[in-house]
N, C-alpha and C positions, 0 to 999 in steps of 0.2 A: 419402406422408407419413401418419403416424398421428396421431390426436388429441392424444396426449401431446407430440408433437414441438414444437408451437407453445408449449405451456406450458413446456417445457424452455428454449426460446429466450427466452421472456419473462422467466423467472427469471434466466437468465444476463445478460440486458440490465439488469435492475433490481438484481440482487444482486452482479454481478461474477463472478469466477472461482468455479466450483463443482465439487465432486466428485459422483459418483453417491450417496454416503452423504449429502451435504448435500441433494441433491434429494429423497431419501427423507425426511429430517427436515422438509423443507418441504411434505411430502405431495403431491409431484408424481408420484412412481412409486417402487416398491421399487428399491433400489440396483442389483440385478442387471439389471432391465429398463431402468433409466435408463442403465446402462453400455452395454447393447446399442444403445439408441437414440442415445446420444452417438457411438458408433462409426459408425453409419449416417449421422448428421448430419455427421460429420467427412468421410466419403467424398464428400459432396456440397458440401463447402466452407462449410457453415453455422456450424460450430464448429471450433475448433482447440485443440491442447494449449496451455495457458497458459504452460508452460515447455517449450520444445522438448526432446524426448527423455524427458520425464517423463510417465509414464502416469497417468491418473486425475484430472487437474485441467484443466478446460476453460474456454474463453471463447468468446463469440460473435464471429464475423467480420463484416467489412463486408457480405459477401454475406448473412449471417444477419440483419443489421440491415435490409438492403434488403428481404428477404423479409417481415419483420415490418411494415415500413412500406408494404407492398403495392407496392413499386417493382420487384419481381421475382416472377414467377409460378412456382409449383412445377414446372409443366410444362417450364419452361426448364432445370430441373436434371436432367431425365431420371430422376426418382424413380419407381421401379416397385413400391414396397411400401407 
């Protein structure tokens, strides 16, 4: 996990569905980097596409919520970056 990942998850939890552009406007990360991190977070099941088949709009999953609530350790996700 990278330091920005938790910030992305927190914003998704508090703001609802977000795009990389919205995360940039919230001063979380530039859109391109946010997009890269969202892709990685999606690989680990922490976020998902808000509308199946539609790219660019994401929401936090129950697994992402559990991670933020410290009910799930990142080591359990086999995150290597």
